[in-house]
C-alpha positions as CSV (number, residue, x, y, z in Angstrom):
1,M,8.7,-3.3,32.3
2,I,9.7,-6.9,31.7
3,V,11.3,-9.2,34.2
4,P,13.1,-11.8,32.2
5,V,13.9,-14.1,35.1
6,V,12.0,-14.5,38.4
7,P,14.5,-15.5,41.1
8,R,13.7,-18.7,42.9
9,V,14.5,-17.2,46.2
10,W,11.6,-14.7,45.8
11,L,9.2,-17.6,45.1
12,K,10.4,-19.1,48.4
13,E,9.8,-15.7,50.1
14,I,6.2,-15.7,48.7
15,A,5.6,-19.2,50.0
16,N,6.7,-17.9,53.4
17,G,4.2,-15.0,53.2
18,H,6.7,-12.3,52.2
19,T,5.6,-11.0,48.9
20,L,7.8,-7.9,49.2
21,G,10.9,-9.7,50.3
22,T,14.4,-8.5,49.5
23,S,14.4,-10.6,46.3
24,A,11.2,-9.2,44.9
25,P,11.7,-7.8,41.4
26,K,11.6,-4.0,41.1
27,A,8.7,-4.1,38.6
28,W,6.6,-5.8,41.3
29,T,7.6,-3.6,44.2
30,D,7.0,-0.4,42.1
31,W,3.5,-1.7,41.1
32,V,2.6,-2.5,44.7
33,A,3.8,0.9,45.9
34,T,2.3,3.1,43.2
35,G,-0.4,1.0,41.5
36,S,1.1,2.0,38.1
37,Y,3.1,0.0,35.6
38,R,5.1,0.5,32.5
39,P,3.6,-1.5,29.6
40,L,5.8,-3.1,27.0
41,A,5.8,-1.3,23.7
42,S,7.1,-2.5,20.4
43,E,7.1,-1.3,16.8
44,S,4.3,-2.7,14.7
45,T,5.4,-5.5,12.3
46,T,6.3,-4.2,8.9
47,I,4.1,-5.9,6.3
48,I,5.7,-6.5,2.9
49,R,3.6,-8.2,0.3
50,S,5.5,-10.9,-1.6
51,Q,5.5,-10.9,-5.4
52,E,2.9,-13.7,-5.3
53,E,0.7,-11.7,-3.0
54,Q,0.8,-8.8,-5.5
55,L,-0.5,-10.8,-8.4
56,P,-4.0,-12.1,-9.2
57,D,-4.9,-15.3,-7.4
58,T,-7.4,-16.8,-9.9
59,P,-7.2,-17.6,-13.6
60,L,-10.0,-15.1,-14.4
61,K,-8.2,-12.2,-12.6
62,R,-5.0,-13.1,-14.3
63,E,-6.8,-12.9,-17.7
64,L,-8.2,-9.5,-16.8
65,L,-4.8,-8.1,-15.8
66,E,-3.3,-9.4,-19.0
67,A,-6.0,-7.7,-21.0
68,V,-5.2,-4.4,-19.3
69,Y,-1.5,-4.7,-19.9
70,D,-1.9,-5.8,-23.5
71,H,-4.2,-2.8,-24.1
72,F,-1.7,-0.2,-22.8
73,K,1.7,-1.8,-23.3
74,N,2.4,0.1,-26.5
75,A,0.8,3.3,-25.3
76,P,1.9,3.6,-21.6
77,L,1.0,7.2,-21.4
78,A,-2.7,6.3,-22.0
79,F,-2.4,4.0,-18.9
80,E,-2.2,7.1,-16.7
81,A,-5.9,8.0,-17.0
82,F,-6.8,4.3,-16.4
83,A,-4.7,4.2,-13.3
84,A,-6.4,7.3,-11.9
85,R,-9.8,5.7,-12.7
86,I,-8.7,2.5,-10.8
87,F,-7.8,4.4,-7.7
88,G,-11.1,6.2,-7.9
89,M,-13.0,2.9,-8.2
90,H,-11.1,1.7,-5.1
91,D,-12.7,4.3,-2.9
92,Q,-15.5,6.7,-3.5
93,R,-13.8,9.3,-1.3
94,V,-11.1,9.7,-4.0
95,M,-11.4,12.7,-6.3
96,I,-9.2,13.0,-9.3
97,D,-8.6,16.7,-10.1
98,K,-6.3,16.4,-13.0
99,I,-4.5,14.0,-15.3
100,T,-1.3,15.8,-15.9
101,R,0.4,16.4,-19.2
102,A,3.4,14.1,-19.8
103,S,5.7,17.1,-20.6
104,V,5.0,19.1,-17.6
105,D,3.9,16.6,-15.0
106,G,6.8,17.1,-12.7
107,G,6.9,13.3,-12.1
108,R,3.2,13.2,-11.3
109,D,0.7,11.5,-13.7
110,A,-2.4,12.6,-11.8
111,I,-3.2,14.7,-8.8
112,G,-6.3,14.6,-6.6
113,R,-7.8,14.8,-3.1
114,Y,-9.0,12.2,-0.6
115,L,-12.0,13.1,1.5
116,L,-11.3,12.7,5.3
117,G,-14.0,14.8,6.8
118,L,-17.8,14.9,6.5
119,S,-19.3,15.7,3.2
120,D,-20.8,18.9,4.5
121,D,-17.6,19.9,6.3
122,P,-14.9,18.4,4.2
123,V,-11.2,18.0,5.0
124,Y,-9.0,16.8,2.2
125,A,-5.6,15.1,1.9
126,E,-4.0,15.8,-1.4
127,F,-2.2,13.1,-3.3
128,S,0.1,12.6,-6.3
129,L,-0.4,9.5,-8.5
130,E,2.2,7.8,-10.7
131,A,1.3,5.0,-13.1
132,K,3.6,2.3,-14.4
133,C,2.3,0.0,-17.1
134,Y,5.0,-2.6,-16.6
135,R,5.0,-6.2,-17.8
136,P,3.5,-8.6,-15.1
137,P,5.0,-12.0,-14.6
138,L,2.2,-13.8,-16.5
139,S,2.2,-16.3,-19.4
140,G,5.7,-17.5,-18.5
141,E,7.3,-14.1,-18.9
142,G,9.5,-12.5,-16.3
143,A,8.2,-9.4,-14.6
144,N,9.3,-5.8,-15.1
145,T,9.2,-4.8,-11.5
146,V,8.8,-1.3,-10.0
147,G,12.1,-0.6,-8.3
148,V,13.8,1.8,-5.9
149,R,14.3,4.4,-8.6
150,E,10.7,4.7,-9.6
151,V,9.5,4.8,-6.0
152,S,12.1,7.3,-5.0
153,R,11.0,9.5,-7.9
154,L,7.4,9.6,-6.6
155,I,8.6,10.2,-3.0
156,S,10.6,13.2,-4.2
157,R,7.6,14.7,-5.9
158,I,5.0,14.5,-3.1
159,R,4.7,17.7,-1.2
160,H,4.2,18.5,2.5
161,R,1.1,16.8,3.9
162,E,0.5,14.9,0.6
163,F,0.6,11.2,0.1
164,G,1.6,9.2,-3.0
165,V,-0.2,6.5,-5.0
166,L,1.7,4.2,-7.3
167,V,-0.4,2.1,-9.7
168,T,1.3,-0.7,-11.7
169,T,0.2,-3.7,-13.8
170,S,3.2,-5.5,-12.4
171,V,4.7,-5.8,-8.9
172,V,6.8,-3.6,-6.6
173,G,10.3,-5.0,-5.9
174,R,11.0,-6.2,-2.4
175,Q,13.8,-3.6,-1.7
176,A,11.6,-0.7,-2.8
177,Y,8.6,-2.0,-0.8
178,E,10.7,-2.5,2.3
179,E,12.3,0.9,2.1
180,V,9.0,2.7,1.8
181,R,7.5,0.8,4.8
182,A,10.6,1.0,7.0
183,D,10.9,4.8,6.4
184,R,7.1,5.2,6.8
185,H,6.7,7.1,3.5
186,P,3.0,7.7,2.8
187,I,2.8,5.7,-0.3
188,V,-0.2,3.5,-1.5
189,F,0.8,0.7,-3.8
190,L,-1.8,-0.7,-6.2
191,T,-0.3,-3.7,-8.0
192,G,-1.6,-6.2,-10.6
193,K,-3.6,-8.1,-8.1
194,D,-5.3,-4.9,-6.8
195,I,-6.2,-3.8,-10.3
196,A,-7.9,-7.1,-11.1
197,N,-9.7,-7.1,-7.7
198,I,-10.9,-3.5,-8.1
199,L,-12.2,-4.2,-11.6
200,T,-14.2,-7.3,-10.5
201,T,-15.5,-5.6,-7.4
202,N,-16.9,-2.8,-9.6
203,G,-18.7,-5.2,-11.9
204,F,-16.0,-5.6,-14.6
205,N,-15.8,-9.3,-13.8
206,T,-15.6,-10.8,-17.3
207,L,-13.1,-10.4,-20.1
208,E,-15.8,-9.0,-22.3
209,R,-16.7,-6.2,-19.9
210,V,-13.1,-5.2,-19.2
211,T,-12.4,-5.2,-23.0
212,A,-15.4,-3.0,-23.6
213,L,-14.3,-0.6,-20.8
214,L,-10.8,-0.3,-22.2
215,E,-11.9,0.2,-25.8
216,Q,-14.7,2.6,-25.1
217,E,-13.2,4.8,-22.4
218,F,-9.5,4.4,-22.9
219,P,-8.9,4.1,-26.6
220,V,-5.2,4.0,-27.6
221,D,-3.5,5.1,-30.7
222,V,-0.5,2.9,-31.4
223,G,0.0,4.0,-35.0
């Protein structure tokens, strides 16, 4: 319990040796009488990453992200498998069970499980993943941001006790980000910065290595 103002008369009573005088705040007298107190409680601060915080922070990482976007921009469906791979690179407890077919995905590009328990006594949380190969705001071009519509679509597809993962080469718009966090939807956002960070952390830390990964494991047919 908070006492916003301590009355001066109580301070005078304390000076005269009367700590439980008639002017003593109730929070104080309750604590003296019972030894218990009511702590202040507040909601945790909602953290929303700005657009700048969702983008690579070094020239190399920006170059890597551009390489990924350029590889998939004309074949966005091929980006789905790469997005699932990125989430798997992010955490070894991620297991991708299926890359869904575009015609029957029900709004989910991949489905999988996240290991919560011990390896010999596993407990899993299932997730649905959606991939958006959108233009990042690099090379002087404006961003194609992930908005409320795309995020709402993913939220509507996740089932009871599931969480959602949205992977994009671009950024999540502020309104969509705020609504997800304010309403406490279980959605993980991996944006352009995260893709570049995950690649470099896993040893794909040069343009040549990223290009080789894309061409060898995620070939695209743009014909």
